All heavy atoms as TSV, in Angstrom:
chain	resi	resn	atom	element	x	y	z
A	1	MET	N	N	-13.237	-42.749	41.011
A	1	MET	CA	C	-14.034	-42.198	40.047
A	1	MET	C	C	-13.655	-40.729	39.881
A	1	MET	O	O	-13.538	-40.080	40.884
A	1	MET	CB	C	-15.561	-42.282	40.456
A	1	MET	CG	C	-16.520	-41.753	39.394
A	1	MET	SD	S	-18.024	-42.113	40.178
A	1	MET	CE	C	-18.953	-42.664	38.796
A	2	GLN	N	N	-13.413	-40.204	38.731
A	2	GLN	CA	C	-13.006	-38.899	38.432
A	2	GLN	C	C	-14.211	-38.064	38.120
A	2	GLN	O	O	-15.087	-38.451	37.345
A	2	GLN	CB	C	-11.894	-38.730	37.400
A	2	GLN	CG	C	-10.666	-39.428	37.849
A	2	GLN	CD	C	-9.777	-39.305	36.617
A	2	GLN	OE1	O	-9.942	-38.712	35.608
A	2	GLN	NE2	N	-8.366	-39.654	36.881
A	3	SER	N	N	-14.253	-36.782	38.645
A	3	SER	CA	C	-15.357	-35.938	38.245
A	3	SER	C	C	-14.829	-35.098	37.125
A	3	SER	O	O	-13.664	-34.658	37.072
A	3	SER	CB	C	-15.857	-35.084	39.423
A	3	SER	OG	O	-14.698	-34.337	39.845
A	4	ALA	N	N	-15.688	-34.681	36.363
A	4	ALA	CA	C	-15.370	-33.788	35.230
A	4	ALA	C	C	-15.163	-32.455	35.630
A	4	ALA	O	O	-16.029	-31.867	36.340
A	4	ALA	CB	C	-16.391	-33.909	33.995
A	5	THR	N	N	-14.149	-31.726	35.235
A	5	THR	CA	C	-13.792	-30.318	35.648
A	5	THR	C	C	-14.073	-29.444	34.526
A	5	THR	O	O	-13.686	-29.750	33.306
A	5	THR	CB	C	-12.493	-30.105	36.262
A	5	THR	OG1	O	-11.539	-30.516	35.232
A	5	THR	CG2	C	-12.267	-30.924	37.462
A	6	THR	N	N	-14.640	-28.324	34.712
A	6	THR	CA	C	-14.888	-27.338	33.575
A	6	THR	C	C	-13.862	-26.288	33.795
A	6	THR	O	O	-13.665	-25.745	34.833
A	6	THR	CB	C	-16.351	-26.759	33.647
A	6	THR	OG1	O	-17.234	-27.784	33.605
A	6	THR	CG2	C	-16.589	-25.820	32.653
A	7	VAL	N	N	-13.215	-26.029	32.723
A	7	VAL	CA	C	-12.319	-24.939	32.604
A	7	VAL	C	C	-12.826	-23.710	31.782
A	7	VAL	O	O	-13.109	-23.913	30.593
A	7	VAL	CB	C	-10.975	-25.378	31.985
A	7	VAL	CG1	C	-9.895	-24.148	31.998
A	7	VAL	CG2	C	-10.359	-26.569	32.720
A	8	ARG	N	N	-12.932	-22.577	32.380
A	8	ARG	CA	C	-13.360	-21.391	31.622
A	8	ARG	C	C	-12.199	-20.459	31.435
A	8	ARG	O	O	-11.473	-20.227	32.211
A	8	ARG	CB	C	-14.366	-20.695	32.419
A	8	ARG	CG	C	-15.731	-21.474	32.470
A	8	ARG	CD	C	-16.714	-20.683	33.076
A	8	ARG	NE	N	-17.961	-21.300	33.158
A	8	ARG	CZ	C	-19.155	-20.856	33.778
A	8	ARG	NH1	N	-18.986	-19.787	34.491
A	8	ARG	NH2	N	-20.180	-21.606	33.805
A	9	ALA	N	N	-12.078	-19.925	30.224
A	9	ALA	CA	C	-11.071	-19.054	29.870
A	9	ALA	C	C	-11.719	-17.856	29.418
A	9	ALA	O	O	-12.489	-17.840	28.373
A	9	ALA	CB	C	-10.017	-19.628	28.863
A	10	THR	N	N	-11.435	-16.596	29.935
A	10	THR	CA	C	-11.951	-15.353	29.479
A	10	THR	C	C	-10.711	-14.604	28.896
A	10	THR	O	O	-9.743	-14.336	29.671
A	10	THR	CB	C	-12.722	-14.640	30.491
A	10	THR	OG1	O	-11.903	-14.435	31.686
A	10	THR	CG2	C	-13.929	-15.431	31.004
A	11	ALA	N	N	-10.918	-14.217	27.818
A	11	ALA	CA	C	-9.790	-13.381	27.094
A	11	ALA	C	C	-9.801	-11.894	27.764
A	11	ALA	O	O	-10.798	-11.296	27.871
A	11	ALA	CB	C	-10.086	-13.343	25.593
A	12	LEU	N	N	-8.579	-11.531	28.064
A	12	LEU	CA	C	-8.392	-10.145	28.571
A	12	LEU	C	C	-8.356	-9.346	27.395
A	12	LEU	O	O	-7.913	-9.597	26.311
A	12	LEU	CB	C	-6.947	-10.236	29.372
A	12	LEU	CG	C	-7.075	-10.927	30.671
A	12	LEU	CD1	C	-5.663	-10.858	31.182
A	12	LEU	CD2	C	-7.958	-10.435	31.638
A	13	PRO	N	N	-8.909	-7.947	27.542
A	13	PRO	CA	C	-8.866	-7.086	26.498
A	13	PRO	C	C	-7.462	-6.679	26.173
A	13	PRO	O	O	-6.592	-6.510	27.088
A	13	PRO	CB	C	-9.650	-5.927	26.997
A	13	PRO	CG	C	-9.753	-6.125	28.457
A	13	PRO	CD	C	-9.510	-7.535	28.863
A	14	SER	N	N	-7.235	-6.573	24.923
A	14	SER	CA	C	-5.764	-6.130	24.517
A	14	SER	C	C	-5.564	-4.665	24.791
A	14	SER	O	O	-6.491	-3.953	25.063
A	14	SER	CB	C	-5.620	-6.417	23.060
A	14	SER	OG	O	-6.458	-5.479	22.258
A	15	VAL	N	N	-4.421	-4.159	24.706
A	15	VAL	CA	C	-4.168	-2.844	25.089
A	15	VAL	C	C	-4.882	-2.009	23.997
A	15	VAL	O	O	-5.419	-0.873	24.257
A	15	VAL	CB	C	-2.607	-2.617	24.939
A	15	VAL	CG1	C	-2.190	-1.096	24.913
A	15	VAL	CG2	C	-1.892	-3.277	26.040
A	16	THR	N	N	-4.794	-2.446	22.770
A	16	THR	CA	C	-5.451	-1.708	21.668
A	16	THR	C	C	-7.000	-1.504	22.023
A	16	THR	O	O	-7.639	-0.508	21.793
A	16	THR	CB	C	-5.344	-2.426	20.366
A	16	THR	OG1	O	-3.986	-2.476	20.021
A	16	THR	CG2	C	-6.073	-1.571	19.309
A	17	ASP	N	N	-7.694	-2.597	22.506
A	17	ASP	CA	C	-8.988	-2.633	22.800
A	17	ASP	C	C	-9.276	-1.635	23.938
A	17	ASP	O	O	-10.259	-0.818	23.968
A	17	ASP	CB	C	-9.547	-3.961	23.192
A	17	ASP	CG	C	-9.595	-4.936	22.072
A	17	ASP	OD1	O	-9.706	-4.459	20.896
A	17	ASP	OD2	O	-9.554	-6.132	22.258
A	18	ALA	N	N	-8.398	-1.647	25.002
A	18	ALA	CA	C	-8.588	-0.723	26.069
A	18	ALA	C	C	-8.360	0.722	25.633
A	18	ALA	O	O	-9.101	1.585	26.113
A	18	ALA	CB	C	-7.506	-0.996	27.148
A	19	LEU	N	N	-7.425	1.075	24.804
A	19	LEU	CA	C	-7.279	2.324	24.247
A	19	LEU	C	C	-8.349	2.780	23.486
A	19	LEU	O	O	-8.939	4.012	23.618
A	19	LEU	CB	C	-5.995	2.484	23.448
A	19	LEU	CG	C	-4.617	2.446	24.186
A	19	LEU	CD1	C	-3.568	2.322	23.271
A	19	LEU	CD2	C	-4.587	3.591	25.174
A	20	ARG	N	N	-9.021	1.966	22.716
A	20	ARG	CA	C	-10.113	2.350	21.918
A	20	ARG	C	C	-11.391	2.664	22.905
A	20	ARG	O	O	-12.258	3.434	22.488
A	20	ARG	CB	C	-10.479	1.233	20.982
A	20	ARG	CG	C	-9.586	1.294	19.709
A	20	ARG	CD	C	-10.192	0.544	18.526
A	20	ARG	NE	N	-9.218	0.695	17.458
A	20	ARG	CZ	C	-8.861	-0.213	16.551
A	20	ARG	NH1	N	-9.422	-1.394	16.721
A	20	ARG	NH2	N	-8.114	0.105	15.578
A	21	ALA	N	N	-11.364	1.764	23.828
A	21	ALA	CA	C	-12.575	2.086	24.808
A	21	ALA	C	C	-12.431	3.405	25.473
A	21	ALA	O	O	-13.472	4.221	25.582
A	21	ALA	CB	C	-12.591	0.926	25.909
A	22	MET	N	N	-11.185	3.730	25.900
A	22	MET	CA	C	-10.894	5.028	26.544
A	22	MET	C	C	-11.172	6.129	25.440
A	22	MET	O	O	-11.845	7.332	25.946
A	22	MET	CB	C	-9.591	5.176	26.982
A	22	MET	CG	C	-9.301	4.320	28.318
A	22	MET	SD	S	-10.327	4.909	29.622
A	22	MET	CE	C	-9.678	6.496	29.912
A	23	GLU	N	N	-10.748	5.964	24.320
A	23	GLU	CA	C	-11.004	6.913	23.218
A	23	GLU	C	C	-12.500	7.208	23.043
A	23	GLU	O	O	-12.945	8.369	22.942
A	23	GLU	CB	C	-10.502	6.473	21.858
A	23	GLU	CG	C	-10.458	7.337	20.709
A	23	GLU	CD	C	-9.895	6.817	19.538
A	23	GLU	OE1	O	-10.282	5.641	19.144
A	23	GLU	OE2	O	-9.269	7.463	18.794
A	24	SER	N	N	-13.250	6.138	23.124
A	24	SER	CA	C	-14.798	6.307	22.825
A	24	SER	C	C	-15.403	7.091	24.074
A	24	SER	O	O	-16.276	7.757	23.821
A	24	SER	CB	C	-15.346	4.962	22.773
A	24	SER	OG	O	-14.909	4.189	21.616
A	25	PHE	N	N	-14.872	6.753	25.205
A	25	PHE	CA	C	-15.380	7.422	26.397
A	25	PHE	C	C	-15.075	8.948	26.396
A	25	PHE	O	O	-15.802	9.724	26.813
A	25	PHE	CB	C	-14.752	6.646	27.603
A	25	PHE	CG	C	-15.208	7.382	28.929
A	25	PHE	CD1	C	-16.557	7.222	29.560
A	25	PHE	CD2	C	-14.263	8.077	29.645
A	25	PHE	CE1	C	-16.930	7.816	30.612
A	25	PHE	CE2	C	-14.759	8.752	30.904
A	25	PHE	CZ	C	-15.983	8.480	31.396
A	26	LEU	N	N	-13.804	9.229	25.957
A	26	LEU	CA	C	-13.317	10.538	26.101
A	26	LEU	C	C	-13.723	11.504	25.022
A	26	LEU	O	O	-13.780	12.679	25.176
A	26	LEU	CB	C	-11.921	10.681	26.336
A	26	LEU	CG	C	-11.305	9.944	27.642
A	26	LEU	CD1	C	-9.697	9.903	27.614
A	26	LEU	CD2	C	-11.869	10.740	28.838
A	27	MET	N	N	-13.919	10.934	23.712
A	27	MET	CA	C	-14.094	11.841	22.618
A	27	MET	C	C	-15.326	11.529	21.974
A	27	MET	O	O	-15.900	10.464	21.950
A	27	MET	CB	C	-12.991	11.544	21.600
A	27	MET	CG	C	-11.640	11.887	21.943
A	27	MET	SD	S	-10.539	11.758	20.545
A	27	MET	CE	C	-9.052	11.249	21.411
A	28	GLY	N	N	-15.893	12.484	21.240
A	28	GLY	CA	C	-17.163	12.236	20.527
A	28	GLY	C	C	-16.648	11.496	19.216
A	28	GLY	O	O	-15.567	11.397	18.834
A	29	ALA	N	N	-17.741	11.074	18.503
A	29	ALA	CA	C	-17.580	10.300	17.137
A	29	ALA	C	C	-16.796	11.141	16.223
A	29	ALA	O	O	-16.017	10.655	15.496
A	29	ALA	CB	C	-18.953	9.889	16.632
A	30	GLY	N	N	-17.167	12.507	16.119
A	30	GLY	CA	C	-16.498	13.393	15.173
A	30	GLY	C	C	-15.022	13.423	15.357
A	30	GLY	O	O	-14.184	13.334	14.418
A	31	GLN	N	N	-14.598	13.604	16.614
A	31	GLN	CA	C	-13.147	13.667	16.973
A	31	GLN	C	C	-12.470	12.259	16.770
A	31	GLN	O	O	-11.347	12.296	16.346
A	31	GLN	CB	C	-12.991	14.029	18.415
A	31	GLN	CG	C	-13.462	15.488	18.784
A	31	GLN	CD	C	-13.274	15.763	20.167
A	31	GLN	OE1	O	-13.507	14.877	21.143
A	31	GLN	NE2	N	-12.953	17.019	20.494
A	32	ARG	N	N	-13.107	11.255	17.004
A	32	ARG	CA	C	-12.486	9.896	16.625
A	32	ARG	C	C	-12.299	9.704	15.343
A	32	ARG	O	O	-11.189	9.348	14.870
A	32	ARG	CB	C	-13.451	8.817	17.220
A	32	ARG	CG	C	-13.197	8.399	18.748
A	32	ARG	CD	C	-13.965	7.004	18.883
A	32	ARG	NE	N	-15.190	6.957	18.392
A	32	ARG	CZ	C	-16.303	7.171	19.106
A	32	ARG	NH1	N	-16.185	7.329	20.377
A	32	ARG	NH2	N	-17.508	7.035	18.524
A	33	THR	N	N	-13.178	10.111	14.440
A	33	THR	CA	C	-13.094	9.940	13.051
A	33	THR	C	C	-11.989	10.838	12.492
A	33	THR	O	O	-11.174	10.381	11.671
A	33	THR	CB	C	-14.386	10.344	12.302
A	33	THR	OG1	O	-15.419	9.516	12.788
A	33	THR	CG2	C	-14.288	10.237	10.754
A	34	ALA	N	N	-11.928	12.099	12.970
A	34	ALA	CA	C	-10.816	12.999	12.563
A	34	ALA	C	C	-9.452	12.504	12.983
A	34	ALA	O	O	-8.526	12.523	12.245
A	34	ALA	CB	C	-11.106	14.386	13.204
A	35	ARG	N	N	-9.481	11.849	14.183
A	35	ARG	CA	C	-8.138	11.318	14.621
A	35	ARG	C	C	-7.762	10.183	13.826
A	35	ARG	O	O	-6.488	10.059	13.392
A	35	ARG	CB	C	-8.323	10.979	16.090
A	35	ARG	CG	C	-6.921	10.553	16.700
A	35	ARG	CD	C	-7.177	10.604	18.193
A	35	ARG	NE	N	-5.931	10.101	18.793
A	35	ARG	CZ	C	-5.867	9.155	19.703
A	35	ARG	NH1	N	-6.906	8.580	20.143
A	35	ARG	NH2	N	-4.581	8.894	20.252
A	36	ARG	N	N	-8.537	9.182	13.521
A	36	ARG	CA	C	-8.260	8.078	12.653
A	36	ARG	C	C	-7.888	8.562	11.288
A	36	ARG	O	O	-6.994	7.974	10.604
A	36	ARG	CB	C	-9.390	7.105	12.684
A	36	ARG	CG	C	-9.495	6.536	13.987
A	36	ARG	CD	C	-10.462	5.388	13.923
A	36	ARG	NE	N	-10.599	4.675	15.257
A	36	ARG	CZ	C	-11.673	4.306	15.893
A	36	ARG	NH1	N	-12.873	4.421	15.263
A	36	ARG	NH2	N	-11.725	3.798	17.105
A	37	ASN	N	N	-8.659	9.489	10.732
A	37	ASN	CA	C	-8.331	10.016	9.325
A	37	ASN	C	C	-6.855	10.585	9.367
A	37	ASN	O	O	-6.050	10.379	8.391
A	37	ASN	CB	C	-9.281	11.023	8.937
A	37	ASN	CG	C	-10.724	10.433	8.416
A	37	ASN	OD1	O	-10.748	9.211	8.396
A	37	ASN	ND2	N	-11.654	11.283	8.341
A	38	ALA	N	N	-6.545	11.438	10.363
A	38	ALA	CA	C	-5.196	11.947	10.496
A	38	ALA	C	C	-4.221	10.927	10.524
A	38	ALA	O	O	-3.115	11.001	9.821
A	38	ALA	CB	C	-5.098	12.893	11.679
A	39	TRP	N	N	-4.318	9.887	11.353
A	39	TRP	CA	C	-3.410	8.769	11.448
A	39	TRP	C	C	-3.275	7.999	10.099
A	39	TRP	O	O	-2.040	7.709	9.704
A	39	TRP	CB	C	-3.770	7.806	12.555
A	39	TRP	CG	C	-2.718	6.827	12.871
A	39	TRP	CD1	C	-3.006	5.480	12.551
A	39	TRP	CD2	C	-1.411	6.969	13.152
A	39	TRP	NE1	N	-1.745	4.791	12.893
A	39	TRP	CE2	C	-0.851	5.610	13.212
A	39	TRP	CE3	C	-0.657	8.067	13.513
A	39	TRP	CZ2	C	0.415	5.444	13.574
A	39	TRP	CZ3	C	0.678	7.786	13.796
A	39	TRP	CH2	C	1.292	6.525	13.939
A	40	THR	N	N	-4.328	7.775	9.443
A	40	THR	CA	C	-4.318	7.226	8.183
A	40	THR	C	C	-3.516	8.012	7.171
A	40	THR	O	O	-2.670	7.470	6.403
A	40	THR	CB	C	-5.708	6.987	7.596
A	40	THR	OG1	O	-6.519	6.266	8.451
A	40	THR	CG2	C	-5.695	6.408	6.190
A	41	ALA	N	N	-3.643	9.294	7.281
A	41	ALA	CA	C	-2.929	10.169	6.394
A	41	ALA	C	C	-1.320	10.111	6.743
A	41	ALA	O	O	-0.528	10.171	5.820
A	41	ALA	CB	C	-3.365	11.643	6.452
A	42	VAL	N	N	-1.020	10.022	8.037
A	42	VAL	CA	C	0.322	9.973	8.410
A	42	VAL	C	C	0.994	8.716	7.781
A	42	VAL	O	O	2.108	8.688	7.203
A	42	VAL	CB	C	0.493	9.992	9.872
A	42	VAL	CG1	C	1.844	9.569	10.413
A	42	VAL	CG2	C	0.121	11.390	10.402
A	43	LEU	N	N	0.215	7.581	7.939
A	43	LEU	CA	C	0.654	6.278	7.403
A	43	LEU	C	C	0.966	6.276	5.883
A	43	LEU	O	O	1.915	5.802	5.352
A	43	LEU	CB	C	-0.313	5.238	7.921
A	43	LEU	CG	C	-0.237	4.938	9.234
A	43	LEU	CD1	C	-1.310	3.822	9.565
A	43	LEU	CD2	C	1.044	4.563	9.927
A	44	GLU	N	N	-0.051	6.931	5.246
A	44	GLU	CA	C	0.025	7.072	3.737
A	44	GLU	C	C	1.328	7.943	3.431
A	44	GLU	O	O	2.037	7.619	2.483
A	44	GLU	CB	C	-1.221	7.646	3.247
A	44	GLU	CG	C	-1.258	7.734	1.615
A	44	GLU	CD	C	-1.129	6.344	1.067
A	44	GLU	OE1	O	-1.390	5.282	1.694
A	44	GLU	OE2	O	-0.821	6.300	-0.189
A	45	ASP	N	N	1.633	9.031	4.062
A	45	ASP	CA	C	2.720	9.824	3.829
A	45	ASP	C	C	4.007	9.169	4.106
A	45	ASP	O	O	4.911	9.245	3.259
A	45	ASP	CB	C	2.691	11.115	4.681
A	45	ASP	CG	C	1.598	12.151	4.348
A	45	ASP	OD1	O	1.084	11.990	3.285
A	45	ASP	OD2	O	1.479	13.045	5.200
A	46	ARG	N	N	4.025	8.358	5.141
A	46	ARG	CA	C	5.181	7.483	5.368
A	46	ARG	C	C	5.448	6.505	4.165
A	46	ARG	O	O	6.599	6.349	3.690
A	46	ARG	CB	C	5.106	6.746	6.676
A	46	ARG	CG	C	5.234	7.609	7.824
A	46	ARG	CD	C	5.004	6.819	9.111
A	46	ARG	NE	N	5.057	7.694	10.265
A	46	ARG	CZ	C	4.894	7.315	11.499
A	46	ARG	NH1	N	4.628	5.964	11.773
A	46	ARG	NH2	N	4.975	8.149	12.524
A	47	ARG	N	N	4.323	5.965	3.758
A	47	ARG	CA	C	4.475	4.885	2.598
A	47	ARG	C	C	4.951	5.669	1.355
A	47	ARG	O	O	5.782	5.060	0.581
A	47	ARG	CB	C	3.115	4.317	2.318
A	47	ARG	CG	C	3.163	3.098	1.276
A	47	ARG	CD	C	1.846	2.663	0.851
A	47	ARG	NE	N	1.059	3.738	0.144
A	47	ARG	CZ	C	1.407	4.070	-1.140
A	47	ARG	NH1	N	2.313	3.672	-1.798
A	47	ARG	NH2	N	0.768	5.200	-1.718
A	48	ARG	N	N	4.368	6.818	1.058
A	48	ARG	CA	C	4.800	7.562	-0.148
A	48	ARG	C	C	6.381	7.896	-0.052
A	48	ARG	O	O	7.186	7.907	-0.934
A	48	ARG	CB	C	4.010	8.659	-0.364
A	48	ARG	CG	C	2.626	8.363	-1.019
A	48	ARG	CD	C	1.981	9.706	-1.598
A	48	ARG	NE	N	1.629	10.643	-0.572
A	48	ARG	CZ	C	0.464	10.686	0.132
A	48	ARG	NH1	N	-0.481	9.844	-0.308
A	48	ARG	NH2	N	0.165	11.542	0.974
A	49	ALA	N	N	6.751	8.350	1.237
A	49	ALA	CA	C	8.085	8.736	1.445
A	49	ALA	C	C	9.084	7.497	1.171
A	49	ALA	O	O	10.201	7.519	0.483
A	49	ALA	CB	C	8.419	9.169	2.788
A	50	LYS	N	N	8.695	6.333	1.605
A	50	LYS	CA	C	9.427	5.086	1.463
A	50	LYS	C	C	9.515	4.772	-0.046
A	50	LYS	O	O	10.550	4.424	-0.644
A	50	LYS	CB	C	8.855	3.947	2.157
A	50	LYS	CG	C	9.541	2.695	2.014
A	50	LYS	CD	C	8.771	1.540	2.787
A	50	LYS	CE	C	9.564	0.264	2.550
A	50	LYS	NZ	N	8.721	-0.928	3.116
A	51	ASP	N	N	8.439	4.938	-0.765
A	51	ASP	CA	C	8.386	4.634	-2.228
A	51	ASP	C	C	9.274	5.632	-2.907
A	51	ASP	O	O	10.007	5.194	-3.885
A	51	ASP	CB	C	7.025	4.772	-2.736
A	51	ASP	CG	C	6.107	3.639	-2.350
A	51	ASP	OD1	O	6.502	2.630	-1.765
A	51	ASP	OD2	O	4.855	3.720	-2.483
A	52	ARG	N	N	9.293	6.876	-2.510
A	52	ARG	CA	C	10.139	7.906	-3.194
A	52	ARG	C	C	11.629	7.553	-2.894
A	52	ARG	O	O	12.479	7.658	-3.884
A	52	ARG	CB	C	9.865	9.316	-2.620
A	52	ARG	CG	C	8.892	10.126	-3.328
A	52	ARG	CD	C	8.828	11.606	-2.985
A	52	ARG	NE	N	8.859	11.773	-1.546
A	52	ARG	CZ	C	7.753	11.865	-0.729
A	52	ARG	NH1	N	6.603	11.685	-1.277
A	52	ARG	NH2	N	7.805	12.068	0.559
A	53	THR	N	N	11.933	7.104	-1.748
A	53	THR	CA	C	13.392	6.767	-1.410
A	53	THR	C	C	13.798	5.587	-2.197
A	53	THR	O	O	14.916	5.609	-2.824
A	53	THR	CB	C	13.484	6.493	0.028
A	53	THR	OG1	O	13.069	7.624	0.757
A	53	THR	CG2	C	14.964	6.096	0.416
A	54	GLU	N	N	12.961	4.606	-2.336
A	54	GLU	CA	C	13.248	3.420	-3.088
A	54	GLU	C	C	13.462	3.847	-4.567
A	54	GLU	O	O	14.472	3.288	-5.221
A	54	GLU	CB	C	12.164	2.307	-3.017
A	54	GLU	CG	C	12.149	1.722	-1.673
A	54	GLU	CD	C	11.040	0.764	-1.472
A	54	GLU	OE1	O	10.266	0.476	-2.305
A	54	GLU	OE2	O	11.019	0.189	-0.311
A	55	ALA	N	N	12.557	4.687	-5.138
A	55	ALA	CA	C	12.667	5.034	-6.497
A	55	ALA	C	C	14.026	5.844	-6.808
A	55	ALA	O	O	14.635	5.564	-7.818
A	55	ALA	CB	C	11.422	5.862	-6.855
A	56	GLN	N	N	14.263	6.655	-5.752
A	56	GLN	CA	C	15.523	7.436	-5.960
A	56	GLN	C	C	16.791	6.514	-5.951
A	56	GLN	O	O	17.726	6.660	-6.788
A	56	GLN	CB	C	15.752	8.445	-4.815
A	56	GLN	CG	C	16.864	9.317	-4.749
A	56	GLN	CD	C	17.077	10.250	-3.668
A	56	GLN	OE1	O	16.169	10.231	-2.861
A	56	GLN	NE2	N	18.065	11.056	-3.670
A	57	HIS	N	N	16.733	5.524	-5.197
A	57	HIS	CA	C	17.936	4.627	-5.164
A	57	HIS	C	C	18.078	3.839	-6.538
A	57	HIS	O	O	19.098	3.508	-6.994
A	57	HIS	CB	C	17.769	3.567	-4.060
A	57	HIS	CG	C	18.039	4.177	-2.716
A	57	HIS	ND1	N	17.750	3.615	-1.488
A	57	HIS	CD2	C	18.425	5.481	-2.337
A	57	HIS	CE1	C	18.016	4.374	-0.448
A	57	HIS	NE2	N	18.427	5.478	-0.946
A	58	VAL	N	N	16.878	3.348	-7.047
A	58	VAL	CA	C	16.872	2.686	-8.345
A	58	VAL	C	C	17.381	3.625	-9.418
A	58	VAL	O	O	18.194	3.238	-10.210
A	58	VAL	CB	C	15.433	2.167	-8.819
A	58	VAL	CG1	C	15.392	1.772	-10.183
A	58	VAL	CG2	C	15.066	1.172	-7.751
A	59	LEU	N	N	16.936	4.864	-9.453
A	59	LEU	CA	C	17.261	5.810	-10.430
A	59	LEU	C	C	18.898	6.125	-10.285
A	59	LEU	O	O	19.570	6.186	-11.234
A	59	LEU	CB	C	16.657	7.158	-10.465
A	59	LEU	CG	C	15.162	7.115	-10.719
A	59	LEU	CD1	C	14.442	8.484	-10.488
A	59	LEU	CD2	C	14.989	6.666	-12.288
A	60	GLU	N	N	19.339	6.215	-9.090
A	60	GLU	CA	C	20.811	6.461	-8.944
A	60	GLU	C	C	21.602	5.238	-9.415
A	60	GLU	O	O	22.696	5.401	-9.887
A	60	GLU	CB	C	21.091	6.732	-7.470
A	60	GLU	CG	C	20.576	8.111	-6.993
A	60	GLU	CD	C	20.717	8.455	-5.509
A	60	GLU	OE1	O	20.999	7.403	-4.760
A	60	GLU	OE2	O	20.547	9.493	-5.065
A	61	ALA	N	N	21.092	4.062	-9.078
A	61	ALA	CA	C	21.801	2.810	-9.539
A	61	ALA	C	C	21.864	2.722	-11.081
A	61	ALA	O	O	22.892	2.401	-11.656
A	61	ALA	CB	C	21.001	1.525	-8.893
A	62	VAL	N	N	20.740	3.112	-11.721
A	62	VAL	CA	C	20.743	3.080	-13.203
A	62	VAL	C	C	21.670	4.145	-13.690
A	62	VAL	O	O	22.491	3.867	-14.609
A	62	VAL	CB	C	19.254	3.302	-13.662
A	62	VAL	CG1	C	19.301	3.538	-15.181
A	62	VAL	CG2	C	18.416	2.105	-13.336
A	63	ALA	N	N	21.778	5.321	-13.062
A	63	ALA	CA	C	22.565	6.390	-13.581
A	63	ALA	C	C	24.017	5.973	-13.335
A	63	ALA	O	O	24.929	6.326	-14.197
A	63	ALA	CB	C	22.228	7.694	-12.879
A	64	SER	N	N	24.392	5.406	-12.322
A	64	SER	CA	C	25.814	4.894	-12.168
A	64	SER	C	C	26.297	3.844	-12.965
A	64	SER	O	O	27.431	3.803	-13.328
A	64	SER	CB	C	26.065	4.473	-10.553
A	64	SER	OG	O	25.374	3.272	-10.246
A	65	ARG	N	N	25.375	3.048	-13.554
A	65	ARG	CA	C	25.731	1.971	-14.559
A	65	ARG	C	C	26.012	2.617	-15.853
A	65	ARG	O	O	26.805	2.076	-16.552
A	65	ARG	CB	C	24.627	1.026	-14.633
A	65	ARG	CG	C	24.504	0.154	-13.329
A	65	ARG	CD	C	23.482	-1.045	-13.584
A	65	ARG	NE	N	23.183	-1.611	-12.432
A	65	ARG	CZ	C	22.049	-2.353	-11.958
A	65	ARG	NH1	N	21.175	-2.514	-12.994
A	65	ARG	NH2	N	21.997	-2.962	-10.969
A	66	ARG	N	N	25.292	3.665	-16.215
A	66	ARG	CA	C	25.523	4.373	-17.543
A	66	ARG	C	C	26.681	5.075	-17.555
A	66	ARG	O	O	27.356	5.277	-18.686
A	66	ARG	CB	C	24.360	5.272	-17.758
A	66	ARG	CG	C	23.091	4.443	-18.075
A	66	ARG	CD	C	22.029	5.322	-18.539
A	66	ARG	NE	N	20.814	4.510	-18.792
A	66	ARG	CZ	C	19.581	5.117	-19.278
A	66	ARG	NH1	N	19.496	6.510	-19.412
A	66	ARG	NH2	N	18.560	4.364	-19.465
A	67	SER	N	N	27.265	5.572	-16.390
A	67	SER	CA	C	28.507	6.485	-16.564
A	67	SER	C	C	29.751	5.696	-16.287
A	67	SER	O	O	29.776	4.564	-16.152
A	67	SER	CB	C	28.406	7.531	-15.580
A	67	SER	OG	O	28.000	7.095	-14.206
């Protein structure tokens, strides 16, 4: 006769979760918000720079076809 075994799995916190927990512990809410806003601005600047580069390549390709 076999007995039923119960398997429990607990998810370990991810690195991101651990970093957010440390951030919450070390900084006030205002600092956290400012930091996240700053990071969002960095990501947006990178996206715009990528878009500018792609547009420049398209314009150069069009210009080279005309000449």
